[in-house]
C-alpha positions in Angstrom: -11.9 0.4 10.7 -8.4 1.1 9.3 -6.3 -1.8 8.0 -2.6 -1.2 7.7 -0.1 -3.3 5.9 3.4 -2.6 7.3 6.8 -3.5 6.0 10.3 -2.1 5.6 9.1 0.0 2.7 5.4 0.9 2.3 5.7 1.1 -1.5 6.8 -2.5 -2.2 5.6 -5.7 -0.5 2.9 -4.1 1.7 1.5 -2.4 -1.4 1.3 -5.7 -3.1 -0.5 -7.2 -0.1 -2.9 -4.3 0.1 -3.8 -4.6 -3.6 -4.3 -8.3 -3.1 -6.5 -7.7 -0.1 -8.6 -5.2 -2.0 -8.8 -7.6 -5.0 -7.3 -5.0 -7.3 -6.1 -6.8 -10.4 -2.7 -5.7 -11.6 -1.0 -7.0 -14.8 2.2 -5.1 -14.3 3.8 -3.3 -11.4 3.7 -0.1 -13.4 -0.1 -0.2 -13.1 0.4 0.7 -9.4 0.9 4.5 -9.4 2.9 4.5 -6.1 4.9 1.3 -6.5 8.6 2.0 -5.8 8.1 5.7 -5.1 10.8 6.3 -2.5 9.8 9.9 -2.1 6.4 8.9 -0.8 7.9 6.3 1.4 10.5 8.7 2.9 7.7 11.0 4.0 6.9 8.5 6.8 3.2 8.8 6.5 0.8 6.0 5.8 -0.3 5.7 2.2 -4.1 5.4 1.6 -4.7 2.6 -0.9 -8.4 2.3 -1.0 -11.5 1.0 0.7 -12.8 -2.6 0.9 -16.4 -3.7 0.5 -17.1 -3.2 4.2 -15.9 0.4 4.3 -12.6 -0.4 5.9 -9.8 2.0 4.8 -6.6 0.3 3.7 -3.2 1.8 4.1 0.5 0.8 3.8 3.4 2.1 5.9 7.1 1.6 5.7 8.9 1.2 9.0 12.5 0.9 7.8 14.9 -1.8 9.1 
């Protein structure tokens, strides 16, 4: 199954939610390679974040205002 976290920007709060869902520990936002990358968000494509323990693929997507 594919799990998607959606927000106005796919590289901000949905990214934090996806990392939390996947239990990826982050000490600093700079530890997230795509956090705040507006260029990736502007592409309009879902961003693959990882896979959970059940094999579900996790994505984020920015939908704008």
